[in-house]
SEKEMAR-718315 format. One record per residue (C-alpha): x, y, z; residue in three letters; residue number from 1. Coordinates in steps of 0.001 Angstrom, whole numbers, plus 500000, padded with zeros to 6 digits. Example, Ala and Ser with C-alpha at 12.3 -4.5 7.8 and 13.67 -1.06 7.14 Angstrom:
2
{{512300, 495500, 507800}, ALA, 1} {{513670, 498940, 507140}, SER, 2} 
//
This chain:
510
{{117462, 137734, 372358}, MET, 1} {{118068, 134591, 374262}, THR, 2} {{114776, 132780, 375024}, SER, 3} {{114102, 131766, 378571}, THR, 4} {{110902, 129880, 377627}, LEU, 5} {{112404, 126965, 375752}, GLN, 6} {{116078, 125866, 376044}, PRO, 7} {{117792, 126170, 372681}, ALA, 8} {{118530, 122821, 371174}, LYS, 9} {{122336, 121879, 370855}, THR, 10} {{122246, 122175, 367013}, THR, 11} {{120720, 125692, 367338}, GLU, 12} {{123314, 126618, 369842}, ALA, 13} {{126086, 125469, 367534}, VAL, 14} {{124719, 127543, 364719}, GLU, 15} {{124129, 130676, 366854}, ARG, 16} {{126195, 133500, 365240}, PRO, 17} {{128425, 135811, 367195}, GLY, 18} {{128471, 133824, 370413}, ARG, 19} {{132249, 133604, 370537}, TRP, 20} {{132498, 137284, 369859}, LEU, 21} {{130016, 137898, 372667}, ALA, 22} {{132161, 135730, 374945}, LEU, 23} {{135061, 138054, 374109}, GLY, 24} {{133033, 140925, 375514}, VAL, 25} {{132156, 138955, 378720}, LEU, 26} {{135727, 138204, 379434}, VAL, 27} {{136569, 141852, 379308}, LEU, 28} {{134423, 142219, 382503}, ALA, 29} {{136339, 139415, 384155}, VAL, 30} {{139584, 141042, 383119}, LEU, 31} {{138422, 144356, 384720}, LEU, 32} {{137767, 142634, 388083}, VAL, 33} {{140951, 140593, 387954}, ALA, 34} {{143266, 143390, 387146}, VAL, 35} {{141640, 145571, 389910}, ASP, 36} {{142188, 142906, 392544}, ALA, 37} {{145804, 142290, 391640}, THR, 38} {{147059, 145941, 391258}, VAL, 39} {{146052, 146639, 394866}, LEU, 40} {{148743, 144343, 396230}, GLY, 41} {{151424, 146097, 394304}, LEU, 42} {{150099, 149575, 395169}, ALA, 43} {{149952, 148897, 398919}, THR, 44} {{153414, 150033, 399825}, PRO, 45} {{152804, 153365, 398044}, TYR, 46} {{149367, 153725, 399615}, ILE, 47} {{150906, 153083, 403003}, SER, 48} {{153567, 155832, 402340}, GLU, 49} {{151073, 158361, 401007}, ASP, 50} {{147994, 157767, 403106}, LEU, 51} {{149712, 156463, 406159}, LYS, 52} {{146900, 153971, 407097}, PRO, 53} {{147113, 151959, 410403}, SER, 54} {{147611, 148156, 410201}, GLY, 55} {{143965, 147720, 410707}, THR, 56} {{143064, 150330, 408052}, GLN, 57} {{145374, 148650, 405580}, LEU, 58} {{143594, 145301, 406124}, LEU, 59} {{140225, 147101, 405581}, TRP, 60} {{141515, 148645, 402312}, ILE, 61} {{142337, 145106, 401275}, GLY, 62} {{139174, 143366, 402206}, ASP, 63} {{136369, 145730, 402407}, VAL, 64} {{135766, 145270, 398688}, TYR, 65} {{135224, 141529, 399363}, SER, 66} {{132986, 142098, 402291}, PHE, 67} {{130624, 144311, 400280}, VAL, 68} {{130739, 142181, 397116}, ILE, 69} {{130106, 139090, 399208}, ALA, 70} {{127076, 140615, 400768}, GLY, 71} {{125591, 141772, 397483}, LEU, 72} {{126430, 139028, 394885}, LEU, 73} {{123259, 136980, 395497}, VAL, 74} {{121031, 139989, 395357}, SER, 75} {{122580, 141300, 392207}, MET, 76} {{122695, 137899, 390544}, GLY, 77} {{118914, 137639, 391247}, SER, 78} {{118337, 141216, 390094}, LEU, 79} {{120075, 140328, 386794}, GLY, 80} {{117822, 137348, 386389}, ASP, 81} {{114860, 139790, 386642}, ARG, 82} {{115860, 142941, 384853}, ILE, 83} {{118224, 141415, 382281}, GLY, 84} {{121760, 140141, 382622}, ARG, 85} {{123100, 142287, 379869}, LYS, 86} {{121532, 145434, 381311}, ARG, 87} {{122948, 144858, 384750}, ILE, 88} {{126416, 143931, 383388}, LEU, 89} {{126636, 147204, 381360}, LEU, 90} {{125310, 149395, 384236}, ILE, 91} {{127755, 147646, 386680}, GLY, 92} {{130714, 148084, 384238}, ALA, 93} {{130017, 151851, 383816}, THR, 94} {{129776, 152333, 387572}, ALA, 95} {{133057, 150232, 388060}, PHE, 96} {{134907, 152503, 385796}, GLY, 97} {{133610, 155715, 387392}, ALA, 98} {{134274, 154514, 390946}, ILE, 99} {{137749, 153559, 389889}, SER, 100} {{138471, 157219, 389497}, VAL, 101} {{137365, 157894, 393144}, VAL, 102} {{139898, 155157, 394223}, ASN, 103} {{142640, 156741, 392256}, ALA, 104} {{142243, 160137, 393804}, TYR, 105} {{141571, 159061, 397432}, ALA, 106} {{143331, 161308, 399800}, THR, 107} {{142759, 159673, 403229}, THR, 108} {{142576, 156029, 404484}, PRO, 109} {{138919, 156428, 405317}, GLU, 110} {{138185, 157769, 401746}, MET, 111} {{140104, 154864, 400266}, MET, 112} {{138028, 152354, 402331}, ILE, 113} {{134802, 154017, 401346}, PHE, 114} {{135843, 153925, 397734}, ALA, 115} {{136735, 150291, 397800}, ARG, 116} {{133300, 149669, 399353}, ALA, 117} {{131621, 151426, 396484}, LEU, 118} {{133723, 149443, 394030}, LEU, 119} {{132355, 146255, 395721}, GLY, 120} {{128791, 147456, 395059}, VAL, 121} {{129595, 147845, 391230}, ALA, 122} {{131705, 144656, 391232}, GLY, 123} {{128791, 142655, 392525}, ALA, 124} {{126890, 143104, 389354}, THR, 125} {{129702, 141875, 386980}, LEU, 126} {{130746, 138308, 387801}, MET, 127} {{127431, 136623, 388200}, PRO, 128} {{126197, 138317, 384970}, ALA, 129} {{129113, 137061, 382869}, THR, 130} {{128752, 133462, 384039}, LEU, 131} {{125021, 133478, 383630}, ALA, 132} {{125232, 134856, 380191}, LEU, 133} {{127822, 132142, 379307}, ILE, 134} {{125260, 129617, 380467}, ARG, 135} {{122557, 131176, 378222}, ASN, 136} {{124930, 131560, 375203}, LEU, 137} {{126445, 128038, 375189}, PHE, 138} {{124023, 125254, 375440}, HIS, 139} {{126269, 122514, 374109}, ASP, 140} {{128175, 121197, 377161}, PRO, 141} {{131617, 120832, 375495}, ARG, 142} {{131386, 124369, 374050}, GLU, 143} {{130349, 125613, 377514}, ARG, 144} {{133170, 123866, 379033}, SER, 145} {{135526, 125629, 376676}, LEU, 146} {{133926, 128853, 377142}, ALA, 147} {{134074, 128640, 381004}, VAL, 148} {{137726, 127638, 380553}, GLY, 149} {{138384, 130808, 378447}, ILE, 150} {{136559, 132768, 381107}, TRP, 151} {{138694, 131321, 383808}, GLY, 152} {{141854, 131720, 381824}, ALA, 153} {{141033, 135434, 381133}, THR, 154} {{140729, 135974, 384902}, ALA, 155} {{144084, 134270, 385367}, SER, 156} {{145467, 136411, 382517}, ALA, 157} {{144274, 139507, 384416}, GLY, 158} {{146288, 138500, 387417}, THR, 159} {{149333, 138633, 385218}, ALA, 160} {{148375, 141815, 383312}, VAL, 161} {{147463, 143587, 386524}, GLY, 162} {{150831, 143287, 388257}, PRO, 163} {{152882, 143927, 385130}, ILE, 164} {{150798, 146893, 383941}, ALA, 165} {{150533, 148108, 387519}, GLY, 166} {{154351, 147715, 387970}, GLY, 167} {{154981, 149863, 384887}, PHE, 168} {{152591, 152484, 386075}, LEU, 169} {{153976, 152616, 389584}, LEU, 170} {{157478, 153190, 388291}, GLU, 171} {{156381, 156136, 386075}, HIS, 172} {{153287, 157600, 387840}, PHE, 173} {{151645, 157928, 391188}, TRP, 174} {{149848, 154946, 392757}, TRP, 175} {{146361, 156123, 391739}, GLY, 176} {{147231, 155421, 388199}, SER, 177} {{146852, 151710, 388774}, VAL, 178} {{143075, 152177, 389151}, PHE, 179} {{142623, 154225, 386074}, LEU, 180} {{143594, 151262, 383807}, ILE, 181} {{140026, 150097, 384527}, ASN, 182} {{138744, 152914, 382301}, LEU, 183} {{139737, 151755, 378798}, PRO, 184} {{138697, 148292, 379493}, VAL, 185} {{135266, 149386, 380728}, MET, 186} {{134795, 151702, 377816}, ALA, 187} {{135491, 148801, 375227}, VAL, 188} {{133159, 146572, 377278}, LEU, 189} {{130166, 148908, 377244}, VAL, 190} {{130432, 150112, 373732}, LEU, 191} {{130940, 146647, 372140}, VAL, 192} {{128678, 144977, 374628}, GLY, 193} {{125771, 147092, 373625}, ILE, 194} {{126060, 145768, 370134}, LYS, 195} {{127139, 142087, 370672}, LEU, 196} {{125678, 140709, 373898}, LEU, 197} {{122185, 139220, 373751}, PRO, 198} {{119785, 140017, 376482}, GLU, 199} {{118472, 137239, 378732}, SER, 200} {{116278, 137142, 381806}, ARG, 201} {{114066, 134767, 383713}, THR, 202} {{110483, 134540, 382524}, ALA, 203} {{107948, 135579, 385219}, ASN, 204} {{110680, 136068, 387908}, PRO, 205} {{108447, 137620, 390471}, GLY, 206} {{109430, 140787, 392627}, PRO, 207} {{112828, 141607, 393862}, TRP, 208} {{112569, 141227, 397586}, ASP, 209} {{114359, 144162, 399360}, LEU, 210} {{114003, 142620, 402877}, VAL, 211} {{116004, 139646, 401508}, SER, 212} {{118663, 142016, 400057}, VAL, 213} {{119098, 143819, 403441}, VAL, 214} {{119178, 140455, 405345}, LEU, 215} {{121881, 139074, 402930}, SER, 216} {{123989, 142216, 403128}, LEU, 217} {{123837, 142607, 406936}, VAL, 218} {{124400, 138822, 407547}, GLY, 219} {{127493, 138548, 405278}, MET, 220} {{129161, 141752, 406466}, ILE, 221} {{128347, 141022, 410100}, GLY, 222} {{129753, 137452, 410062}, VAL, 223} {{132912, 138301, 408144}, VAL, 224} {{133548, 141496, 410237}, TYR, 225} {{133235, 139284, 413400}, ALA, 226} {{135690, 136745, 412094}, ILE, 227} {{138121, 139508, 411068}, LYS, 228} {{137938, 141211, 414357}, GLU, 229} {{138313, 138004, 416328}, ALA, 230} {{141326, 137004, 414279}, ALA, 231} {{142925, 140488, 414829}, SER, 232} {{142053, 141342, 418359}, HIS, 233} {{140421, 138362, 419983}, GLY, 234} {{136733, 138141, 421102}, PHE, 235} {{135189, 141209, 422603}, GLY, 236} {{131545, 142394, 423075}, TRP, 237} {{131428, 144301, 419732}, SER, 238} {{132846, 141306, 417907}, THR, 239} {{130369, 138989, 419466}, LEU, 240} {{127377, 141407, 418709}, ALA, 241} {{128449, 141647, 415090}, ALA, 242} {{128680, 137930, 414726}, GLY, 243} {{125370, 137286, 416406}, LEU, 244} {{123815, 140058, 414295}, LEU, 245} {{125229, 138551, 411132}, GLY, 246} {{124257, 134946, 412048}, ALA, 247} {{120772, 136096, 412863}, GLY, 248} {{120360, 137974, 409610}, ALA, 249} {{121645, 134993, 407555}, LEU, 250} {{119285, 132658, 409385}, TYR, 251} {{116397, 135008, 408676}, GLY, 252} {{117484, 135217, 405020}, PHE, 253} {{117444, 131376, 404630}, VAL, 254} {{114040, 131158, 406360}, ARG, 255} {{112622, 133830, 404156}, ARG, 256} {{113948, 132201, 400957}, GLN, 257} {{112207, 129012, 401868}, LEU, 258} {{108866, 130752, 402339}, ARG, 259} {{108951, 133146, 399303}, LEU, 260} {{107199, 131878, 396199}, PRO, 261} {{110020, 133527, 394119}, THR, 262} {{113094, 133846, 396376}, PRO, 263} {{116316, 135674, 395540}, LEU, 264} {{118140, 132423, 396071}, LEU, 265} {{116505, 129030, 395532}, ASP, 266} {{117862, 127063, 398501}, MET, 267} {{116982, 123827, 396753}, ARG, 268} {{120075, 124321, 394696}, LEU, 269} {{122194, 123155, 397663}, PHE, 270} {{120376, 119731, 397636}, ARG, 271} {{122544, 118881, 394624}, HIS, 272} {{125720, 117338, 396147}, ARG, 273} {{127841, 118283, 393165}, GLY, 274} {{126659, 122017, 393384}, PHE, 275} {{127384, 122146, 397103}, SER, 276} {{130766, 120355, 396866}, GLY, 277} {{131901, 122746, 394066}, ALA, 278} {{130891, 125857, 396094}, VAL, 279} {{132664, 124585, 399272}, LEU, 280} {{135784, 123728, 397270}, ALA, 281} {{135844, 127232, 395839}, ASP, 282} {{135466, 128900, 399257}, LEU, 283} {{138137, 126797, 400889}, LEU, 284} {{140569, 127255, 397953}, THR, 285} {{140378, 131034, 398087}, ILE, 286} {{140501, 131155, 401834}, LEU, 287} {{143717, 129310, 401783}, GLY, 288} {{145193, 131378, 398999}, LEU, 289} {{144077, 134879, 399409}, SER, 290} {{145885, 135894, 402614}, GLY, 291} {{149188, 134759, 401244}, LEU, 292} {{148627, 136419, 397805}, VAL, 293} {{147738, 139789, 399460}, PHE, 294} {{151074, 139872, 401269}, PHE, 295} {{153229, 138373, 398505}, LEU, 296} {{153680, 141566, 396640}, SER, 297} {{154846, 143290, 399836}, GLN, 298} {{157390, 140454, 400311}, TYR, 299} {{158717, 140916, 396922}, LEU, 300} {{159019, 144648, 397171}, GLN, 301} {{159648, 145513, 400813}, LEU, 302} {{161602, 142421, 401819}, VAL, 303} {{163491, 141415, 398695}, GLN, 304} {{163814, 145066, 397288}, GLY, 305} {{162169, 144289, 393870}, ARG, 306} {{160825, 147192, 391823}, ARG, 307} {{157092, 147069, 391235}, PRO, 308} {{157406, 145898, 387530}, LEU, 309} {{159949, 143293, 388627}, GLU, 310} {{157615, 142151, 391376}, ALA, 311} {{154714, 141900, 388801}, GLY, 312} {{156724, 139834, 386525}, LEU, 313} {{157802, 137590, 389353}, ALA, 314} {{154193, 136667, 389920}, GLU, 315} {{153652, 135781, 386265}, LEU, 316} {{154127, 131903, 386612}, PRO, 317} {{150983, 131527, 388577}, ALA, 318} {{148865, 133255, 385874}, ALA, 319} {{150649, 131182, 383060}, VAL, 320} {{149940, 127939, 384974}, GLY, 321} {{146241, 128896, 385619}, ALA, 322} {{145670, 129929, 381912}, VAL, 323} {{147167, 126663, 380478}, ALA, 324} {{145314, 124398, 383062}, ALA, 325} {{142018, 126267, 382569}, GLY, 326} {{141925, 125602, 378879}, LEU, 327} {{142330, 121810, 379250}, VAL, 328} {{140523, 121318, 382577}, ALA, 329} {{137126, 120384, 380993}, GLY, 330} {{138746, 117818, 378774}, ARG, 331} {{140656, 116374, 381685}, ALA, 332} {{137599, 116084, 383806}, ALA, 333} {{135755, 114093, 381140}, ARG, 334} {{138653, 111747, 380484}, ARG, 335} {{139428, 111146, 384173}, PHE, 336} {{136803, 112408, 386621}, SER, 337} {{135541, 115639, 388159}, VAL, 338} {{136741, 114741, 391680}, ARG, 339} {{140131, 113685, 390487}, ALA, 340} {{140775, 116884, 388651}, VAL, 341} {{139408, 119147, 391437}, VAL, 342} {{141010, 117200, 394283}, SER, 343} {{144303, 116902, 392395}, GLY, 344} {{144298, 120621, 391697}, GLY, 345} {{143673, 121497, 395321}, LEU, 346} {{146234, 119048, 396567}, ALA, 347} {{148852, 120649, 394242}, ALA, 348} {{148156, 124091, 395606}, ILE, 349} {{148382, 122682, 399162}, GLY, 350} {{151781, 121143, 398493}, LEU, 351} {{153038, 124335, 396877}, ALA, 352} {{152055, 126357, 399806}, LEU, 353} {{153745, 123942, 402206}, ALA, 354} {{156933, 124450, 400207}, VAL, 355} {{156515, 128168, 400954}, LEU, 356} {{156713, 127619, 404747}, THR, 357} {{160445, 127542, 404319}, VAL, 358} {{160439, 131037, 402856}, LEU, 359} {{163044, 133414, 404197}, ASP, 360} {{164430, 136855, 403233}, ARG, 361} {{166984, 135448, 400840}, SER, 362} {{164908, 132725, 399184}, THR, 363} {{165922, 132421, 395570}, GLY, 364} {{163408, 133076, 392764}, TYR, 365} {{163511, 129530, 391173}, PRO, 366} {{161868, 127986, 394291}, MET, 367} {{159252, 130723, 394503}, LEU, 368} {{158674, 130702, 390709}, GLY, 369} {{158022, 127008, 390612}, ILE, 370} {{155702, 127112, 393726}, ALA, 371} {{153690, 129815, 392026}, LEU, 372} {{153535, 127832, 388776}, LEU, 373} {{152111, 124824, 390725}, VAL, 374} {{149647, 127095, 392446}, VAL, 375} {{148430, 128416, 389071}, GLY, 376} {{148064, 125038, 387571}, VAL, 377} {{146147, 123719, 390543}, GLY, 378} {{143851, 126687, 390605}, ALA, 379} {{143150, 126567, 386868}, GLY, 380} {{142129, 122993, 387059}, LEU, 381} {{139936, 123344, 390162}, SER, 382} {{138143, 126648, 389511}, PHE, 383} {{137320, 125824, 385804}, THR, 384} {{135821, 122452, 386687}, VAL, 385} {{133836, 123689, 389708}, THR, 386} {{132451, 126566, 387720}, ALA, 387} {{131361, 124192, 385033}, ASP, 388} {{129714, 121811, 387651}, VAL, 389} {{127906, 124728, 389240}, ILE, 390} {{126456, 126017, 385896}, LEU, 391} {{125528, 122547, 384674}, SER, 392} {{123891, 121625, 387947}, SER, 393} {{121014, 124183, 387607}, VAL, 394} {{118306, 125076, 385082}, PRO, 395} {{119084, 127842, 382709}, LYS, 396} {{116751, 130257, 384291}, GLU, 397} {{118520, 129998, 387563}, HIS, 398} {{121920, 130689, 386019}, ALA, 399} {{122210, 134122, 387667}, GLY, 400} {{121554, 132872, 391174}, SER, 401} {{123834, 129852, 390820}, ALA, 402} {{126696, 132011, 389497}, SER, 403} {{126132, 134381, 392316}, ALA, 404} {{126385, 131659, 394843}, VAL, 405} {{129765, 130597, 393158}, SER, 406} {{131118, 134071, 393258}, GLU, 407} {{129829, 134724, 396846}, THR, 408} {{131892, 131640, 397916}, ALA, 409} {{134899, 133124, 396079}, TYR, 410} {{134621, 136637, 397599}, GLU, 411} {{133661, 135287, 401042}, LEU, 412} {{136710, 133059, 400936}, GLY, 413} {{138843, 136066, 399895}, ALA, 414} {{137527, 138151, 402813}, ALA, 415} {{138047, 135335, 405366}, LEU, 416} {{141475, 134493, 404012}, GLY, 417} {{142722, 138074, 404165}, ILE, 418} {{141084, 138481, 407580}, ALA, 419} {{142421, 135117, 409133}, ALA, 420} {{145636, 134505, 407359}, LEU, 421} {{146346, 138201, 407038}, GLY, 422} {{145908, 138577, 410785}, SER, 423} {{148385, 135824, 411286}, ILE, 424} {{150935, 137855, 409237}, VAL, 425} {{150116, 141033, 411063}, THR, 426} {{150055, 139468, 414580}, GLY, 427} {{153457, 137798, 414097}, VAL, 428} {{154861, 141019, 412563}, TYR, 429} {{153752, 143306, 415309}, ARG, 430} {{155706, 141434, 417942}, ASP, 431} {{159154, 142214, 416404}, PHE, 432} {{161738, 143567, 418826}, THR, 433} {{163184, 146724, 417354}, GLY, 434} {{166042, 148889, 418838}, PRO, 435} {{165404, 151656, 421244}, ALA, 436} {{163593, 154583, 419492}, GLY, 437} {{161540, 152344, 417256}, THR, 438} {{158303, 154276, 416617}, PRO, 439} {{154809, 152743, 417147}, ALA, 440} {{153960, 153202, 413546}, ALA, 441} {{156728, 150744, 412560}, ALA, 442} {{154814, 147933, 414387}, HIS, 443} {{151652, 148615, 412457}, GLU, 444} {{152856, 147459, 409070}, SER, 445} {{156025, 146680, 407170}, LEU, 446} {{155158, 149682, 404922}, GLY, 447} {{154977, 151780, 408036}, GLY, 448} {{158427, 150560, 409182}, ALA, 449} {{159984, 151409, 405768}, VAL, 450} {{158414, 154877, 405878}, GLU, 451} {{159546, 155344, 409553}, ALA, 452} {{163132, 154251, 408693}, ALA, 453} {{163385, 157083, 406080}, ALA, 454} {{163281, 159617, 408960}, HIS, 455} {{165558, 157800, 411378}, MET, 456} {{169390, 157736, 411774}, PRO, 457} {{171025, 154933, 409966}, ALA, 458} {{172323, 153196, 413180}, HIS, 459} {{168598, 152744, 414392}, THR, 460} {{166909, 152359, 410949}, ALA, 461} {{169025, 149455, 409756}, VAL, 462} {{168513, 147060, 412743}, PRO, 463} {{164865, 148028, 412964}, MET, 464} {{164213, 147204, 409284}, LEU, 465} {{166151, 143951, 409681}, ASP, 466} {{164021, 142902, 412692}, ALA, 467} {{160854, 144035, 410998}, ALA, 468} {{161561, 142106, 407647}, ARG, 469} {{162525, 138952, 409476}, THR, 470} {{159276, 139151, 411453}, SER, 471} {{157179, 139743, 408373}, PHE, 472} {{158700, 136737, 406603}, VAL, 473} {{158052, 134643, 409712}, ASP, 474} {{154437, 135511, 409710}, GLY, 475} {{154196, 134951, 405915}, LEU, 476} {{155653, 131394, 406393}, ALA, 477} {{153253, 130607, 409135}, LEU, 478} {{150288, 131816, 406966}, ALA, 479} {{151583, 129609, 404087}, ALA, 480} {{151459, 126628, 406470}, GLY, 481} {{147850, 127443, 407514}, ALA, 482} {{146904, 127917, 403881}, GLY, 483} {{148426, 124516, 402998}, ALA, 484} {{146381, 122840, 405752}, ALA, 485} {{143198, 124351, 404465}, VAL, 486} {{143839, 123435, 400782}, LEU, 487} {{144733, 119746, 401695}, LEU, 488} {{141570, 119517, 403812}, ALA, 489} {{139580, 121004, 400789}, ALA, 490} {{141133, 118318, 398509}, ALA, 491} {{139927, 115609, 400801}, VAL, 492} {{136467, 117160, 401053}, ALA, 493} {{136146, 117490, 397257}, ALA, 494} {{137105, 113847, 396727}, TRP, 495} {{134085, 112672, 398763}, PHE, 496} {{131591, 115416, 397905}, LEU, 497} {{132183, 115341, 394192}, LEU, 498} {{132042, 111476, 393895}, ARG, 499} {{130123, 110276, 390925}, GLY, 500} {{129964, 113824, 389516}, GLN, 501} {{130315, 114190, 385767}, ARG, 502} {{130406, 117141, 383410}, LEU, 503} {{127657, 117071, 380704}, GLU, 504} {{128476, 115775, 377287}, THR, 505} {{126766, 116632, 374087}, SER, 506} {{124579, 114011, 372383}, PRO, 507} {{127187, 113076, 369833}, ASP, 508} {{129858, 112699, 372369}, HIS, 509} {{128555, 110055, 374953}, PRO, 510} 
//
């Protein structure tokens, strides 16, 4: 059992048996979440055809997971600090697998949205626990950097495994099968994790404050929902009310944390400039990327006509770049500087997204593949180093809370990115001018247009699909431009906020 009373000495950490095997179990949890996130994009056209969701419902299917997980991450990270990080990880993994079955057999858009929300509750237990356990397993800074790099590389590998495995399943089975691939990973994680993972928790953590849990959940969901609705439909009374409710709840949450003797989230963590800068960099990076990534699989399948497996393989360069960069990011940050590596990575992503603004229906794969490779390298460098900065900025006993803040930034950025950039794509798409007889459902989503075309005469279906696909690509290019602007701004912000920040070195490596 990992002690939370006295930090283990570096030499003791080096001699700790089984820590690398334990890391192997932890990265299975990361793989579980990454695979689930990526297969959804490939399955979206099939879900659209089968469940016939509206455009708004389709966005909710994509982002409700992020809404819920963002609202609960801090609470679950703090709960893990209290009841045991191993315990909450294993409970969460079991629930994640079980709820994946509900996702697989959803029969209506509403059921699918509800199932994704439940998956968010389970997912909120996984990511903070994995990073916190790495913080407690690896006390040597260089070993921890490598462990975080492997953790990040596995997440990136999951983004490659997900589309390829999902593409294979979609070509041979029904769309629900892509969610069932979570089950064997979950089973291995739980069975092996029981034996290998050490338990760790904070000594004398105090009670888990349910009022803070509710305030956090209401605040995050209210604010993100308001942004999503404003981006999709403009400001209305309901949007304004949700935003004010969310902002008020978050204000109450912060005030309460400052008063509680043992808060769910120690707000003093944000006084550390490196911590705050790393969190902000993560949020902006995902915000700029997620909306584009959500629609890229639809572009590859519904615009360029690729089969699911081919579309999955087409996205492989991003994962390859992220895996390679993640494994060397810590060494690069020590050789050069934290801010150089993070800012350079973010700028590379921004430039790659800028290239994608010239995307059209006939864009060749070499340009798209190179852009995705650069995106992967930039993300691997940035995310690995910011995760290391966040973990090393806080005492070991606050690892769960710090990890939860990091993951909250990630999930909040994903929700906002899908809401804002996704709404750009949807807004541009809906304005396409189709021939007489174009049904309203075709304006809801490109998947809806493809489905409608199957029931229309060819002389109407062909020009309608041409107009719909052209409009979709125009929206995607505009979203890529917006994402590029966000990433380049994030690179500038990281350069200033991470000034003077260094990764820890072990005593025998000054």
